[in-house]
C-alpha positions in Angstrom: 42.3 81.3 248.4 44.6 83.1 246.1 43.5 85.8 243.3 43.1 83.0 240.3 40.8 79.9 239.5 42.9 76.7 239.4 40.2 74.7 237.8 39.8 75.0 233.8 36.3 73.8 233.4 33.7 76.3 233.8 31.7 73.7 235.9 34.3 73.1 238.1 35.3 77.0 238.4 32.0 77.7 239.6 32.1 75.0 242.1 35.4 76.4 243.3 34.0 79.7 244.0 31.4 78.2 245.9 33.5 76.5 248.0 35.6 79.9 248.5 32.4 81.7 249.5 31.6 79.2 251.8 35.0 79.4 253.6 35.0 83.2 253.5 31.4 83.1 255.1 32.5 80.8 257.9 35.4 83.3 258.7 32.9 86.1 258.6 30.5 84.1 261.0 33.6 83.7 263.4 33.7 87.4 263.8 30.1 88.3 264.3 29.4 88.9 268.1 26.5 86.8 269.3 24.1 89.2 271.3 21.9 88.2 274.1 19.2 90.0 275.9 20.0 90.4 279.6 17.1 90.7 282.4 
């Protein structure tokens, strides 16, 4: 997850960005607290 894209082909660059977004969204989801109603 560096600053540069490794892929040279545009379609592969798009796929690489989609993978990065999925990974970052996974990390974000881990940090969001789950709230439950009590009572």
